[in-house]
C-alpha positions in Angstrom: -12.5 28.7 31.3 -13.4 31.7 33.4 -15.2 31.7 36.6 -17.5 34.4 38.3 -18.5 34.8 41.8 -21.4 36.8 43.6 -22.4 36.6 47.3 -24.4 38.3 49.8 -25.0 38.0 53.5 -28.7 37.7 54.5 -30.1 38.5 58.0 -32.0 35.0 57.9 -31.1 31.4 58.9 -29.3 29.2 56.3 -32.5 26.9 56.1 -34.7 30.0 55.5 -32.6 31.2 52.7 -32.1 27.5 51.4 -35.8 27.0 51.3 -35.9 29.9 48.7 -32.6 29.9 46.9 -32.4 26.0 46.7 -35.9 25.8 45.1 -35.0 25.0 41.7 -38.2 25.7 40.3 -38.8 28.8 42.4 -36.2 31.2 40.6 -38.8 33.7 39.5 -39.5 34.6 43.0 -36.1 36.2 43.5 -34.2 36.5 40.1 -34.9 39.9 38.6 -36.0 39.8 34.9 -37.5 36.3 35.0 -40.8 36.8 33.3 -42.0 33.2 33.2 -40.9 29.6 34.1 -41.8 26.2 32.9 -40.8 23.0 34.8 -40.2 19.7 34.2 -38.5 17.3 36.7 -34.8 18.4 36.6 -35.3 21.0 33.8 -36.5 24.6 33.8 -37.2 26.6 31.0 -37.0 30.5 31.6 -38.2 33.4 29.6 -36.4 36.7 30.3 -38.0 38.7 27.6 -38.6 38.5 24.0 -36.2 35.9 22.3 -34.5 35.3 25.6 -35.2 31.8 26.5 -32.8 29.8 28.6 -32.9 25.9 29.4 -31.5 25.0 32.8 -30.9 21.4 33.9 -30.1 20.4 37.2 -26.8 18.3 37.6 -26.6 18.0 41.3 -28.2 18.8 44.7 -27.2 18.3 48.1 -29.6 19.7 50.7 -27.5 18.8 53.7 -24.7 20.8 52.3 -27.1 23.4 50.8 -25.7 23.4 47.2 -27.1 23.0 43.9 -25.3 22.7 40.4 -27.0 23.1 37.2 -26.1 23.7 33.4 -27.3 26.6 31.5 -28.0 26.6 27.7 -29.1 29.6 25.8 -28.5 29.9 21.8 -27.8 33.5 22.3 -24.7 32.7 24.5 -23.0 30.2 22.3 -21.4 28.7 25.5 -19.3 25.5 25.3 -19.7 25.3 29.2 -21.9 27.3 31.4 -22.4 25.5 34.9 -23.5 27.4 37.9 -23.3 26.3 41.5 -25.4 28.0 44.1 -24.8 27.5 47.8 -25.8 28.7 51.3 -23.6 28.9 54.3 -24.7 29.1 58.0 -22.6 32.0 59.5 -23.4 31.0 63.1 -24.8 34.3 64.2 -28.2 34.1 62.7 -27.3 35.2 59.2 -26.1 33.3 56.2 -24.2 33.7 53.1 -25.7 32.9 49.6 -23.3 32.3 46.7 -23.5 32.0 42.8 -20.6 30.7 41.1 -20.3 29.9 37.4 -17.9 28.1 35.4 -17.7 29.4 31.6 -16.3 28.7 28.4 -15.6 31.0 26.3 -14.0 33.3 29.0 -15.7 36.3 27.4 -18.9 35.1 29.0 -17.7 36.2 32.4 -17.9 39.9 31.4 -21.6 39.4 30.8 -22.8 36.8 33.4 -20.9 38.4 36.5 -23.0 41.3 36.5 -26.1 39.4 35.9 -25.3 37.2 38.9 -24.5 40.3 40.8 -28.0 41.4 40.3 -29.5 38.0 40.8 -28.0 37.7 44.2 -29.1 41.4 45.3 -32.6 40.1 44.1 -32.3 37.2 46.5 -31.1 39.7 49.4 -34.1 42.0 48.5 -36.4 39.0 48.5 -35.8 38.5 52.2 -36.4 42.4 53.0 -39.8 42.4 51.9 
C-alpha cells in the first residue's frame, strides 16, 4: 500500500478551518473541480466532470481532535483500498495546519492522487484568502 500526504498552513484558527474542511458535505466550497455533490447521511456523491463520479463514505469523525476519515470509490480508479483522513492542527499562534492523507492500493494510485490532493489543499488555503 502507498501513502500520500498534502498539507498547508492557514492564517486562521483551527476551529475556523475545521468548520469548512471538516464539513463532509461542504467539499464543493473548497475542492477544485467539484462540479456537484449529492448527500445522504454518511455518503456523498461527487461529480467532477463527464463520467467522473465518485462515492465517498464517512468512516470516522472526531470533532474534538479535528479528524475525519472516509472511503473513496470510483470505478475509473479500480482501487482495492482508498481511504483518506483529513485533519486540522492548531499551531498555537493563530494559524493552523490542514492535512490530507491517503492510504492507497494499488501503489500506482499515489502518482495520481498525490497531485490531486496537493491541488485540493491549495484550494482550501485559497478559500480562506477570499
